[in-house]
C-alpha positions as CSV (number, residue, x, y, z in Angstrom):
1,M,101.1,-25.8,21.1
2,R,99.0,-22.7,21.0
3,L,101.0,-21.4,18.0
4,F,100.3,-24.7,16.2
5,F,96.5,-24.3,16.7
6,V,96.6,-20.8,15.5
7,K,98.4,-21.8,12.3
8,A,96.0,-24.7,11.8
9,I,93.0,-22.5,12.1
10,R,94.6,-20.1,9.6
11,Y,95.2,-22.9,7.1
12,L,91.7,-24.2,7.6
13,L,90.1,-20.8,7.1
14,T,92.3,-20.3,4.0
15,F,91.2,-23.7,2.5
16,F,87.6,-23.0,3.4
17,V,87.6,-19.6,1.7
18,V,89.4,-21.1,-1.4
19,G,87.0,-24.0,-1.4
20,I,84.0,-21.7,-1.3
21,A,85.5,-19.6,-4.0
22,L,86.1,-22.7,-6.2
23,Y,82.6,-24.0,-5.6
24,F,80.9,-20.7,-6.6
25,G,83.3,-20.3,-9.5
26,L,82.4,-23.8,-10.8
27,K,78.7,-23.0,-10.3
28,L,79.1,-19.7,-12.2
29,W,81.1,-21.5,-15.0
30,E,78.4,-24.1,-15.2
31,H,75.7,-21.5,-15.4
32,Y,77.6,-19.5,-18.0
33,M,78.6,-22.4,-20.3
34,N,75.7,-24.9,-20.0
35,S,72.6,-23.1,-18.9
36,S,69.9,-21.9,-21.3
37,W,70.7,-18.2,-21.5
38,T,72.3,-15.8,-23.9
39,R,73.4,-12.2,-23.8
40,D,72.8,-11.9,-27.6
41,G,69.1,-11.0,-27.8
42,R,67.5,-8.5,-30.2
43,V,64.1,-6.9,-30.2
44,R,62.5,-7.3,-33.7
45,A,59.3,-6.0,-35.2
46,E,57.4,-6.4,-38.5
47,V,58.3,-3.6,-40.9
48,V,55.8,-2.7,-43.6
49,M,57.3,-1.2,-46.7
50,I,55.0,1.4,-48.3
51,A,55.3,1.7,-52.1
52,P,52.8,3.6,-54.3
53,D,50.8,1.9,-57.0
54,V,51.1,4.9,-59.3
55,S,53.9,7.2,-60.3
56,G,54.0,11.0,-60.0
57,L,54.9,14.0,-57.9
58,V,54.2,14.0,-54.2
59,S,51.7,16.8,-53.6
60,K,51.1,16.3,-49.8
61,V,52.7,14.5,-46.9
62,Y,50.2,13.9,-44.1
63,V,52.4,12.4,-41.4
64,L,55.5,13.2,-39.4
65,D,58.5,11.0,-38.5
66,N,57.7,8.5,-35.7
67,Q,54.0,9.4,-35.7
68,F,51.6,6.8,-34.8
69,V,48.9,6.2,-37.4
70,K,45.8,4.0,-37.6
71,R,44.9,1.7,-40.5
72,G,43.3,3.8,-43.3
73,D,44.9,7.1,-42.3
74,P,46.4,9.0,-45.3
75,L,50.2,8.9,-45.4
76,F,51.0,10.9,-48.6
77,E,49.3,11.9,-51.8
78,I,50.5,12.0,-55.4
79,D,49.4,14.8,-57.7
80,K,46.0,13.8,-59.2
81,E,45.7,16.2,-62.1
82,R,47.2,13.8,-64.7
83,F,45.0,11.0,-63.5
84,I,41.9,13.2,-63.7
85,H,42.7,14.0,-67.3
86,A,43.3,10.3,-68.0
87,L,39.9,9.5,-66.5
88,E,38.2,12.1,-68.7
89,N,39.9,10.7,-71.8
90,V,38.9,7.1,-71.1
91,E,35.3,8.2,-70.2
92,A,35.0,9.9,-73.5
93,N,36.4,6.8,-75.3
94,A,33.8,4.7,-73.4
95,R,31.0,6.9,-74.6
96,T,32.2,6.6,-78.2
97,K,32.4,2.8,-77.9
98,K,29.0,2.7,-76.4
99,A,27.5,4.7,-79.3
100,E,29.2,2.4,-81.8
101,F,27.9,-0.7,-79.9
102,E,24.3,0.7,-80.0
103,M,24.6,1.6,-83.7
104,K,25.8,-1.9,-84.6
105,Q,23.1,-3.4,-82.4
106,N,20.4,-1.3,-84.2
107,Q,21.8,-2.3,-87.6
108,Y,21.7,-6.0,-86.7
109,Q,18.1,-5.7,-85.4
110,R,17.0,-4.0,-88.7
111,R,18.7,-6.7,-90.8
112,A,17.3,-9.5,-88.7
113,G,13.8,-8.2,-89.3
114,L,14.1,-8.2,-93.1
115,S,13.4,-11.2,-95.3
116,D,16.1,-13.3,-97.1
117,E,15.1,-11.6,-100.4
118,V,16.3,-8.2,-99.1
119,V,19.2,-9.2,-96.8
120,S,21.3,-12.3,-97.2
121,Q,22.0,-14.7,-94.3
122,E,25.7,-13.9,-94.6
123,S,24.9,-10.2,-94.1
124,R,23.0,-11.0,-91.0
125,N,25.8,-13.1,-89.6
126,D,28.3,-10.3,-90.3
127,A,26.1,-7.8,-88.5
128,M,25.8,-10.1,-85.5
129,L,29.6,-10.5,-85.3
130,E,30.0,-6.7,-85.6
131,V,27.7,-6.3,-82.6
132,A,29.8,-8.8,-80.6
133,V,33.1,-6.9,-81.5
134,A,31.5,-3.5,-80.6
135,K,30.3,-4.9,-77.3
136,A,33.8,-6.2,-76.5
137,K,35.4,-2.9,-77.3
138,Y,32.8,-1.1,-75.1
139,E,33.5,-3.5,-72.2
140,E,37.2,-2.9,-72.6
141,A,36.6,0.9,-72.5
142,L,34.6,0.4,-69.3
143,T,37.5,-1.5,-67.8
144,Q,39.8,1.4,-68.7
145,V,37.5,3.8,-66.9
146,E,37.5,1.6,-63.7
147,T,41.3,1.4,-63.9
148,A,41.6,5.2,-64.2
149,K,39.3,5.6,-61.2
150,L,41.5,3.2,-59.3
151,D,44.6,5.2,-60.2
152,I,42.9,8.3,-58.7
153,Q,42.0,6.4,-55.6
154,R,45.5,4.9,-55.3
155,S,47.1,8.3,-55.7
156,Q,46.4,8.8,-52.0
157,I,48.5,6.2,-50.1
158,K,46.9,5.1,-46.8
159,A,48.3,3.2,-43.9
160,P,47.7,-0.6,-44.3
161,C,47.9,-1.2,-40.5
162,D,48.2,0.5,-37.1
163,G,51.8,1.5,-36.4
164,W,54.6,4.1,-36.4
165,V,56.0,5.9,-39.3
166,S,59.8,5.2,-39.3
167,N,62.7,7.3,-40.7
168,L,60.5,9.5,-42.9
169,L,62.5,11.1,-45.7
170,L,59.7,11.7,-48.2
171,R,59.0,15.3,-48.9
172,K,56.5,17.3,-51.0
173,G,57.8,17.6,-54.6
174,D,59.6,14.3,-54.6
175,Y,58.9,12.1,-57.7
176,V,57.9,8.6,-56.8
177,K,57.7,5.6,-59.0
178,T,55.3,2.6,-58.9
179,G,56.6,-0.2,-56.7
180,E,59.5,1.8,-55.2
181,T,59.5,2.0,-51.4
182,H,59.5,5.5,-50.0
183,L,58.1,5.0,-46.5
184,A,58.3,2.3,-43.8
185,M,56.0,1.6,-40.8
186,I,56.7,-0.4,-37.6
187,K,53.5,-2.5,-37.2
188,N,51.8,-2.2,-33.8
189,D,51.8,-5.2,-31.6
190,S,54.2,-7.1,-33.8
191,F,57.3,-7.0,-31.6
192,W,59.2,-10.2,-30.7
193,V,62.7,-11.1,-29.5
194,Y,65.3,-13.1,-31.4
195,G,67.6,-14.9,-28.9
196,Y,70.8,-16.2,-30.6
197,F,71.7,-19.3,-28.6
198,E,74.8,-21.5,-29.0
199,E,74.1,-24.7,-30.8
200,N,75.1,-26.9,-27.9
201,K,72.3,-25.3,-25.8
202,L,69.4,-26.1,-28.2
203,S,68.7,-29.4,-26.4
204,L,67.7,-27.3,-23.4
205,L,65.2,-25.2,-25.3
206,H,61.6,-26.2,-26.1
207,V,58.6,-24.5,-27.7
208,G,56.5,-23.0,-24.9
209,D,59.4,-22.5,-22.4
210,L,59.1,-19.3,-20.4
211,A,61.6,-16.6,-21.2
212,K,62.8,-13.5,-19.3
213,M,64.5,-10.7,-21.3
214,Y,66.7,-8.4,-19.3
215,M,66.9,-5.2,-21.3
216,L,70.4,-3.7,-21.6
217,G,71.2,-0.9,-19.2
218,T,67.8,-1.0,-17.4
219,D,66.1,-2.8,-14.6
220,Y,63.1,-3.8,-16.8
221,I,62.3,-7.4,-17.4
222,V,60.2,-8.3,-20.4
223,K,58.5,-11.7,-20.2
224,G,57.5,-14.1,-23.0
225,H,57.8,-17.7,-24.2
226,I,59.6,-19.6,-26.9
227,E,57.5,-19.5,-30.1
228,S,59.8,-21.4,-32.5
229,L,63.4,-22.4,-33.2
230,A,65.1,-21.7,-36.5
231,R,65.7,-24.8,-38.7
232,G,68.6,-23.4,-40.7
233,I,71.2,-20.7,-40.9
234,S,73.6,-19.8,-43.6
235,D,76.8,-21.9,-44.1
236,R,79.7,-19.7,-44.9
237,D,81.8,-22.6,-46.1
238,N,79.2,-23.9,-48.5
239,V,80.2,-21.9,-51.5
240,T,80.8,-22.9,-55.1
241,D,83.1,-21.8,-57.8
242,Q,82.3,-20.9,-61.4
243,R,82.0,-24.5,-62.4
244,L,79.5,-25.1,-59.5
245,L,82.1,-27.2,-57.6
246,A,82.4,-27.1,-53.8
247,N,85.0,-24.5,-52.7
248,V,86.5,-26.2,-49.7
249,N,88.7,-24.3,-47.3
250,P,92.1,-26.2,-47.1
251,T,92.7,-25.0,-43.5
252,F,90.9,-26.0,-40.3
253,T,91.2,-24.1,-37.1
254,W,91.4,-26.0,-33.9
255,V,89.4,-23.5,-32.0
256,R,85.8,-23.9,-33.2
257,L,83.1,-21.4,-32.0
258,A,79.6,-22.7,-31.5
259,Q,77.1,-21.5,-34.1
260,R,74.4,-19.1,-33.0
261,I,70.9,-20.3,-33.7
262,P,68.0,-17.9,-33.8
263,V,65.2,-18.7,-31.3
264,R,62.0,-16.7,-31.7
265,I,60.4,-15.5,-28.5
266,K,56.9,-14.2,-28.3
267,I,56.5,-11.2,-25.9
268,D,53.7,-11.8,-23.4
269,S,54.1,-8.8,-21.1
270,V,56.0,-5.5,-21.1
271,P,56.7,-3.6,-17.9
272,K,54.7,-0.4,-17.4
273,G,56.6,2.6,-18.4
274,F,59.0,0.8,-20.8
275,T,58.9,1.4,-24.5
276,L,59.9,-1.4,-26.8
277,V,62.0,-0.3,-29.8
278,A,63.1,-2.6,-32.6
279,G,66.8,-3.1,-32.5
280,M,67.1,-3.0,-28.7
281,T,69.5,-5.6,-27.2
282,C,68.8,-7.8,-24.2
283,S,69.9,-10.9,-22.3
284,V,67.6,-13.8,-22.5
285,D,67.1,-16.4,-19.8
286,I,64.9,-19.5,-20.5
287,V,63.0,-21.1,-17.7
288,Q,62.7,-24.7,-18.7
289,K,59.5,-26.6,-18.2
290,K,59.6,-29.4,-15.6
291,E,59.1,-32.8,-17.3
292,K,56.2,-34.8,-16.0
């Protein structure tokens, strides 16, 4: 009889332990599969691409890689000598156009003061039109002067915002062209997190829900809230052939993986001593709002 009770207690303990294990296993599975969290989170930031407005040789580089700069600080400078010569040239042209304009104006005034017996009306009209043409040419020359001054001003490229210089490869002596990017800046206070959630979890997410970002390999937790949900991602199967007909894949796999939808999370607070870097990975856990 005693042996029977001992065996019964052993079986009960075994079933109890197995039951507890199954219970927590199901809870863990439920949390992993159906709760609003993802391990695929990425820290992002606004990157400002710096391109010169003029072409030329780089004469100075004022910054270092990863240096923090403030808006308006000089980044690099293009050799100004050619632009100075261009300014002198257009200024001289403007003086010439101004003299021609004043000469035409004086001629018109003299003809306008003479009688019809000395100067015909047609001659007066021609003189008036010549004044208008000379004035237009002079104004055009003044515009060229302002453009040349702007080129000199734009030869020194300044920071458009507060931020960090990133991956600086520009060196003195490099030749840069107008519109070509040669420097990038990570904008200050522009960091956010993209959490890539499975499509079946989107119904659990709402704008304004609190979010906790567990940074990979650390004990730091960054807090924020959902700012927006993406309304579209690329469809890899939606391609066309040369005749613009749909190119449909003839095979269909039975195992279908849920699409990952980007969810933008605004960062509200960063733990003291932690440095955010664009490209960091994290796990994102969403704290859903309780419905009233």
